[in-house]
C-alpha positions as CSV (number, residue, x, y, z in Angstrom):
1,X,4.1,11.5,12.3
2,X,4.8,10.2,8.8
3,X,1.3,8.6,8.5
4,X,-0.2,11.8,9.9
5,X,1.6,13.8,7.3
6,X,0.3,11.7,4.6
7,X,-3.2,12.0,5.8
8,X,-2.8,15.6,5.9
9,X,-1.6,15.9,2.2
10,X,-4.5,13.7,1.1
11,X,-7.1,15.7,2.8
12,X,-5.6,18.8,1.1
13,X,-5.9,17.0,-2.1
14,X,-9.5,16.2,-1.4
15,X,-10.3,19.8,-1.0
16,X,-8.5,20.8,-4.2
17,X,-10.3,18.2,-6.3
18,X,-13.6,19.1,-4.9
19,X,-13.0,22.8,-5.6
20,X,-12.0,22.0,-9.1
21,X,-15.1,19.7,-9.7
22,X,-17.4,22.5,-8.4
23,X,-15.7,24.9,-10.9
24,X,-17.0,22.9,-14.0
25,X,-20.6,23.2,-13.4
26,X,-22.6,24.6,-16.3
27,X,-22.5,28.2,-16.7
28,X,-26.3,28.5,-16.4
29,X,-26.1,26.9,-12.9
30,X,-22.8,28.7,-12.0
31,X,-22.6,30.3,-8.4
32,X,-19.6,31.1,-6.1
33,X,-20.6,27.7,-4.5
34,X,-22.8,25.5,-6.7
35,X,-25.7,24.1,-4.7
36,X,-25.4,20.4,-4.0
37,X,-28.3,18.6,-5.6
38,X,-30.2,15.7,-4.2
39,X,-28.6,12.4,-4.9
40,X,-31.2,10.3,-6.9
41,X,-29.5,6.9,-7.1
42,X,-29.6,4.1,-4.5
43,X,-26.5,2.0,-5.5
44,X,-23.1,2.6,-7.1
45,X,-20.4,0.5,-8.3
46,X,-16.9,1.4,-9.3
47,X,-14.1,-0.6,-11.1
48,X,-10.6,0.9,-11.3
49,X,-7.0,0.4,-12.3
50,X,-5.3,1.8,-9.4
51,X,-1.8,2.6,-8.3
52,X,-0.4,2.9,-4.7
53,X,2.5,5.4,-3.9
54,X,4.6,3.9,-0.9
55,X,8.1,3.4,0.2
56,X,8.9,0.7,2.7
57,X,12.2,-0.5,4.4
58,X,13.0,-2.7,7.2
59,X,16.0,-4.9,8.2
60,X,16.5,-8.5,9.6
61,X,19.4,-10.1,11.5
62,X,20.6,-13.7,11.7
63,X,23.5,-15.3,13.8
64,X,24.7,-18.7,13.1
65,X,27.4,-20.6,15.0
66,X,30.3,-21.9,12.8
67,X,33.9,-22.8,13.3
68,X,33.7,-22.3,16.9
69,X,32.5,-18.7,16.6
70,X,29.5,-16.9,15.2
71,X,28.8,-15.7,11.9
72,X,26.5,-12.5,11.7
73,X,24.3,-11.4,8.9
74,X,21.9,-8.5,8.3
75,X,19.3,-8.2,5.5
76,X,17.9,-4.9,4.4
77,X,14.5,-4.9,2.4
78,X,13.2,-2.2,0.4
79,X,9.9,-1.9,-1.9
80,X,7.9,0.9,-3.4
81,X,4.6,1.3,-4.8
82,X,2.8,-0.8,-7.3
83,X,-0.2,-1.2,-9.7
84,X,-3.3,-3.2,-8.9
85,X,-7.1,-2.9,-8.9
86,X,-9.8,-1.3,-6.9
87,X,-13.3,-2.5,-6.8
88,X,-16.0,-0.8,-4.7
89,X,-19.7,-0.1,-4.1
90,X,-22.2,1.6,-2.0
91,X,-25.8,1.9,-1.0
92,X,-27.9,5.1,0.0
93,X,-28.5,5.1,3.7
94,X,-30.3,8.4,4.1
95,X,-30.4,11.5,1.7
96,X,-26.9,12.0,0.3
97,X,-25.3,9.6,2.8
98,X,-24.2,6.2,1.8
99,X,-22.3,3.2,3.2
100,X,-19.6,1.8,1.0
101,X,-16.7,-0.6,0.6
102,X,-13.8,-0.9,-1.6
103,X,-11.4,-3.7,-2.1
104,X,-7.8,-3.1,-3.3
105,X,-5.0,-5.3,-4.2
106,X,-1.3,-4.2,-4.9
107,X,2.0,-6.0,-5.3
108,X,5.6,-4.9,-5.9
109,X,9.0,-6.4,-6.0
110,X,10.7,-6.3,-2.6
111,X,14.4,-6.5,-3.0
112,X,16.9,-7.5,-0.3
113,X,20.7,-7.3,0.3
114,X,22.3,-9.7,2.8
115,X,25.8,-8.5,4.3
116,X,27.8,-10.0,7.2
117,X,30.9,-11.6,8.5
118,X,32.0,-15.2,8.6
119,X,34.6,-16.5,11.0
120,X,37.8,-17.9,9.5
121,X,37.9,-21.9,9.6
122,X,41.7,-21.7,10.7
123,X,42.1,-18.6,12.8
124,X,40.1,-17.0,15.7
125,X,39.1,-13.4,15.5
126,X,39.8,-13.1,11.8
127,X,36.3,-12.7,10.3
128,X,35.7,-12.3,6.7
129,X,33.2,-10.0,5.1
130,X,30.4,-11.3,2.6
131,X,27.5,-9.9,0.6
132,X,24.6,-11.4,-1.4
133,X,21.4,-10.4,-3.0
134,X,18.2,-11.7,-1.7
135,X,16.1,-11.5,-4.9
136,X,12.7,-12.7,-6.2
137,X,10.9,-11.3,-3.1
138,X,7.4,-9.8,-3.3
139,X,5.3,-7.5,-1.2
140,X,1.5,-8.2,-1.6
141,X,-1.2,-6.2,0.0
142,X,-5.0,-6.6,0.1
143,X,-7.1,-3.9,1.6
144,X,-10.8,-3.7,2.6
145,X,-11.8,-0.2,3.1
146,X,-15.2,0.4,4.7
147,X,-16.4,4.0,4.7
148,X,-19.3,6.4,5.1
149,X,-19.8,8.3,1.9
150,X,-21.2,11.9,1.4
151,X,-22.4,12.0,-2.2
152,X,-22.5,15.6,-3.9
153,X,-24.1,15.9,-7.2
154,X,-23.1,19.3,-8.5
155,X,-24.8,18.9,-11.9
156,X,-26.7,16.2,-13.6
157,X,-23.4,14.9,-15.0
158,X,-20.8,15.5,-12.4
159,X,-20.8,13.9,-8.9
160,X,-18.3,14.3,-6.2
161,X,-18.1,11.9,-3.2
162,X,-16.0,12.1,-0.1
163,X,-15.5,9.0,2.1
164,X,-13.7,7.9,5.2
165,X,-13.6,4.9,7.7
166,X,-11.5,1.8,8.7
167,X,-9.4,-0.2,6.6
168,X,-8.5,-3.9,7.0
169,X,-5.2,-4.9,5.6
170,X,-3.6,-8.4,4.8
171,X,-0.1,-8.5,3.9
172,X,2.3,-11.0,2.5
173,X,6.0,-10.3,2.4
174,X,9.1,-12.3,1.5
175,X,11.6,-12.6,4.4
176,X,15.1,-14.0,5.0
177,X,14.9,-17.6,6.1
178,X,18.5,-18.9,6.4
179,X,22.0,-18.1,5.4
180,X,24.5,-20.9,4.7
181,X,28.2,-20.8,4.0
182,X,29.1,-22.2,0.7
183,X,31.9,-24.8,-0.1
184,X,35.3,-23.4,1.0
185,X,38.8,-24.1,-0.3
186,X,42.3,-23.0,0.9
187,X,43.6,-20.5,1.5
188,X,39.9,-19.4,2.8
189,X,40.4,-15.7,2.1
190,X,37.1,-15.4,0.3
191,X,33.8,-16.9,1.3
192,X,30.4,-17.1,-0.4
193,X,27.0,-17.7,1.2
194,X,23.7,-19.2,0.0
195,X,20.5,-17.4,1.3
196,X,17.0,-18.6,1.2
197,X,13.7,-16.9,1.8
198,X,10.2,-17.5,3.2
199,X,6.8,-16.1,3.0
200,X,5.2,-14.4,6.1
201,X,1.6,-13.0,6.4
202,X,0.2,-10.4,8.8
203,X,-3.0,-8.4,9.2
204,X,-3.8,-5.0,10.8
205,X,-6.6,-2.5,11.1
206,X,-5.9,1.1,9.8
207,X,-8.0,3.9,8.4
208,X,-8.8,5.6,5.0
209,X,-10.0,9.0,3.7
210,X,-10.5,9.9,0.0
211,X,-12.5,11.6,-2.8
212,X,-14.1,10.3,-5.9
213,X,-15.1,12.5,-9.0
214,X,-17.3,10.9,-11.6
215,X,-18.9,12.1,-15.0
216,X,-21.9,10.2,-16.0
217,X,-22.4,9.6,-19.7
218,X,-25.8,8.2,-19.1
219,X,-28.1,7.8,-16.2
220,X,-26.3,4.5,-15.5
221,X,-22.9,4.5,-16.9
222,X,-19.9,7.0,-16.4
223,X,-16.3,7.2,-15.7
224,X,-14.3,8.6,-12.8
225,X,-11.1,9.1,-10.8
226,X,-10.3,8.8,-7.3
227,X,-7.7,9.7,-4.7
228,X,-7.5,8.0,-1.3
229,X,-5.0,7.7,1.5
230,X,-5.3,4.3,3.4
231,X,-2.8,3.1,5.8
232,X,-1.7,1.4,9.0
233,X,1.4,-0.3,10.4
234,X,1.8,-4.0,10.7
235,X,4.3,-6.2,12.8
236,X,6.2,-8.8,10.4
237,X,7.8,-11.9,12.0
238,X,11.2,-11.0,10.6
239,X,14.4,-12.8,11.5
240,X,16.0,-11.4,14.7
241,X,12.9,-9.5,15.8
242,X,9.5,-8.4,14.6
243,X,9.5,-5.4,12.4
244,X,7.1,-2.7,12.1
245,X,6.3,-2.0,8.4
246,X,4.0,0.7,7.0
247,X,1.1,-0.7,4.8
248,X,-1.1,1.3,2.4
249,X,-0.2,4.8,1.2
250,X,-1.5,7.3,-1.4
251,X,-3.8,5.4,-3.8
252,X,-5.2,6.8,-7.0
253,X,-7.2,5.2,-9.8
254,X,-9.3,5.7,-12.9
255,X,-12.2,3.4,-14.2
256,X,-15.8,2.7,-14.6
257,X,-18.7,4.0,-12.6
258,X,-22.1,2.4,-12.6
259,X,-25.3,3.8,-10.7
260,X,-28.7,2.3,-10.2
């Protein structure tokens, strides 16, 4: 439901951006709905700085036998959006229809907190609580977005493109590897733990839909902005059990446009 909601919001954004783009057509050509002109280019390339809006969270659990009982730990992870790049291009297939592909790469810090209970070395059923930070983790995401593109020149300078299709994601996430009880001394009322991390990778197929608006300064060179929703859900081999984590999100960017 969350992914569907995101897609709905982006589709609405596409409509708004498209309407705004049409409204800036030259006054001499202004109509209630400006006529879409024939697309005269055969190839386009876009190079962007991009940012992805996303909120991800999941949990891990670890149990370790110690002192004749069991220590139990849980780790909560959270990461947000991050900056990166978006490089894409496409070729005309027929009329105003093109086949395109874009590659995105994003990364962000993925903080974690470990909490749990550790048995007492001298007394049964007297666990001690413990907490530690799982720092230095990263979430890295690479997406390859394949799409059909409908190109709509609304003037000689302004071109709006609407695209959609499948997305192929590759994800690398830092996870909890192990928890070790530190050196203990009498009276054993306090305890500390050492935590270590590992890297895990996974891949998933999702989908994308978006809009690009560009302004051509010359016949070949211009600038533009885009908004895209691209997403899916990947299973990470987390400690305790595999965790389903959302990938992708609302992506936006600004950059260079080249046409041939």
